[in-house]
Each structure stands twice: as structure tokens, then as C-alpha cells.
N, C-alpha and C positions, 0 to 999 in steps of 0.2 A: 923759662919763658923767654922767647926771642925778644931782643931789645930794640932793634932798629929795622927800618924798612930796607928791602932790596930794590933792585932796579924796577921791578914790577911792584907797585904799591899794593899792600894788603890791608885789610881792615884789622886793626890791632885791638887789644883788650883795654878797657878802662876798669881799673880796680878802685873802688871806693873804700878807702882803708882808714880805720880808726887808729889814730896815733896815741890814744890814751891821754892821761892828764898832763904829760910833759916829760916825765922821767923816762929815758930810753929803756931802762930796765923793765918798765911796765908795758912795753910793746909785746904783742903776740909774736910767736915765732914766724907765723905766716906773714904778718906785716913786715917783719924785718927782711924776710926773703924777697918779698915783692919790691921793697925799697931798693934792695941791693941789685935788683935786675931791671930797674926802670930806665926807660929812655927819657921820659919826661915826668917830672914830679910837680904837680900843681898843689900848692899848700896854703893853708890858712896861716894867719899871723901868730896863732898860739903854738904852732909847731916850731920847736926850738932848733938851734944850730946843731946840737949833738945828733938829733935824729936826721936832719937833712944831710949831715956829713956821712951818713951810712949809704947814700946814693952813690953810684959810680961817678968817677971824676969827670966823665964826659956827659953826664946826664944834664938835661936842661931843667933848671929849677925856676918855677914861675910862681911868684907870690900873688895871691888874690886876697890879701888880708882885708878884714873888715873890722870896723869899730863902730861904736854908737854914733860917732859924729862924722866918720869918713869911710867910704867904701872905695877900695882901689878899683874894683870891677863889679858891675851889676850882676845879679844872679843869672839873668838870661845870657849874659856875655860869658860867664863862667861855663855854663852848659854848652854854649857854642864852641868855646875853646876846647873842651874835652872831646867833643865830637870831631872837630877839625883835626886835632892831633891824631886821634885814632884812625880816621879816614886816610890820613897821610902815612899810616903804617907804623906809628909810634906807640909802644906800650906805655900807657899812662897810669901812674899812681896818683890818685887824688887823695891827699892826706888831710884828714880832718881831726881837730882836737877831740878827745873823748871818743864817743861812738858816732859813726856817720849818720845814724838814723834817730838820734836824740838831739833835737834842736840843731842838727847839722845840715839840713836841707838836702840830705843824701837822696831822699825819695824823689825829689824834683830832678836831680842830676841823673839818676838811674832811668827815670821816665824819658828824659831827653835823649839819652844814649839809645835806648830801645827803639824810640820813634825814628831814629836815624839809621837803624840797622846795625848799631855798634854793640858788640857783646860787652856785657858788664857783669862784674862780680862785686859782692859786698863782703868786706872783711870786718867783723865786729871789733870794737876796741873797748877798753875799760872806760866806762863813762865817767864824766866829772863827778857826778853824784856818788857813784860807787867808790871812787878813789878818795874823794874828800871825806866821806863818812868813815871809811876804813882807816885812813891815816890819822883821822882825828879821834878814832876809837868811839865813833858814834854808830850804834847799830840801827840801821834804818827800820828794821823790824825787831821786835823784842816781845817775848811771850807775855811779859807783864805790862807792856806799854803801847805797842803798836803792831797791828796786823795789816795795815793799809799804808801804802806809800804813793804820793802824788808828785809828779814833776810838772812845774809850770814855768812859763817865761815871764820874767818880771818887767820886761820892756814892751810887752805887746800893746797894740793900739787899743784904746778904750778901756784902760786899766780900771778906771773908776766905775765902769759899767759891768765889770765882771762880778759874778756871784761866787764868792769863795767860801760860802758858809759851810759847804760840805767837804772842804779840802783839808781842814786842820781841826784839831780838837782831840777829844778822848779816843784813844786807840788808833790815832793817825799820825803820820809823819808827812810834812810838806817840805819839798825841796824846791827852791826858787833859783832858777838860772837867770843870769843877766839882770840881777835885781839891785845892784849897788846904787846906781843912779836914781832909782825910784824907791829906795828904802823907806822914805817917809810916807809916800803914798801907799806902799804895801802895808806898812804897819797900821796906818789909819783905816784902810779899807778892810783889813782882816778884823780889826776891832769893831768896825761898823757892822760887819757880817756876823758878829757874835763871839769871836775868839777873845778869851780873857786877856787883859793887859799884862798879867804876870805869866802868860804862857812862855815856856822856855824856848830860847832861840840860840843858835850858834851861827857865826859867820866864819867860813873857812876860806882863807885867802891863799892863793898860789899852792894849791894842793899838789904834793909830790915834788915841788920845786924848792930851791934854796930860798929861804925867807918865808916859808910857810908859817901862817899864823892861824890859831883857833881862838876866836873871841866869843865869849858866852855872856848871856844876859837874859832879859825878858823882852817881850814883844813891844811894850810901850817905849822901851829904851833903844829899840833897833836903830832909829835914825842917829842917835848919839853914838852908838857903837861904831857905826860907819864913819861918821864925821870926825869924832874925837880921835879915832885911830887912823884916819886918812886911808881907809880901805880902798884898794884899787882892784880893777879887774885883772886877772880872772879870780872871781870869788863866788862862792855859793852861800845862800842863806838856808839854813835848816831849822824848821820849827816843829816842836813836839817834845814830849816828855823824854824822849830818848837822848836829847841834847844836854840834859842836866849832867853835872859832874856826878860820878857814881855815888859819893856820900850824900850829895844833895838829893839825888833821886830816891835813895833809901829813906832819907828823912821825910821826903814828900809822901812816900807810901805810908810811913808810920803815922803822919799827920792825918791823912785821909782815913786811915783805919780807926783813929780816935774820934773822928767826927760822926 
């Protein structure tokens, strides 16, 4: 892919690329090729220095990092930036942690590009949920425990008004993104909506990165797990029988069989 504009500007390509959970080894080959050929890399805060170092030395790196309390750039401005760079003839790689279409707002960015006549391609990445579960040896689905998986955002507006009664329970696994700051409300709301206080949970912090931790417990104790261990983002909360330690899961099955 050509990297930079000539004297006659051309409309270049915007590539919405999943950067995976953070470990460069978990990038797809296509993602690595696109990063290596980019003229402009627009990246989230969760994309680490090792991945950014794969871009050409003369590539322009633009951070649009977001956090719960601080947004470097509003979403509409990010969309405008991608369009402006492509219209100027620069091939843009928009790097997003995980997969660009799972809580990455990639759909909005793709729509903005298409509306402006800018060609766009989407390159999937290993999602945070997939990576956290696999690296913590938590099967999101399991023949004995779960055939349904739900992904939800834990910091959505109106959290207390959400009906989560069908998202967790027997035969289901619930994965909560961006739920560290609202862990107490999440725990309370799920119990209000019928989930047992002793439902198994796991918190996976910094999946694939140095210092990764897997903290296990029960739903009623979720706020304490987060607070007592000073859990920080990036972290995922996984709720369901699949999160129990293997020996504990077997014991739970045996107990149910005896009842």
C-alpha cells in the first residue's frame, strides 16, 4: 500500500485495525503489515509502545487516548481527523485495542469515512474478552456450563435502569467491559435482577501484558475484589460458572448432583 501523497493529492485508505489486547505477538499478520506501511497512525491509549514502534520512522503518530475521566479528542473530532488525513492522501491506520467493532466505536468511524467518500477497510483483532478468557484459562463457552456469551459495557449511562436478568445465570457467561469503576453498582444490580450472590466471578486485569492478574470470587464480593486489590483498567469482569477454578467447578457439579 502506498504510504504518502504525491504532488496531486489522492484519497487514501483508512484502515480500522484491531490491535488486540496489547501483546504485539497477538497482532494479526495483516495488522502488522498495515502498521509497517502506514503514513499516519491514529491510536488509542491502550495501544502500547512496542506496537507503535512497528510503524515507519517517518510515520506520524497521533494519540486520541480516552479514559473514563478524560478524552483527548471527542469522537466526532476523531472521525473528522481520519477523513481529513485520507483526503490529504495519507494512508491511515486507526489502531484500536482489542477488536475495532467491539466497544471500539469502529462502526461510527467507518460510517464517517464512507459518508465522506473515503475508502475504509476493517481488520479484526483479538478482542479483550477473547484474550482475557483464554489467557486466564476461562472457557467462555463450555459444554457443561455455558452455551451463551454476552458482552456488555459497565459504564453505560442509566446502569441502574438496565435489565440484566437474562444476561447471566445457568448456562450463560457474562463479560463486562469497562466495569472496574462501577463494580459495586454492577454487583448490586445483577443481584437485584435475580443472580445469586454466590455466582462465580473473575476479574482479569492487564490481559496479555506484564503484571496480568486473575482474581476470582463471588458476585457479592466483587466490589471488595476490585477495591482490596486496587484493580485498574484495563480489566474485564467475567461472571458465570466457567470462571470457577477447575477443582471448584467439579465440586460444584458434584454438589448439584447430590441435591
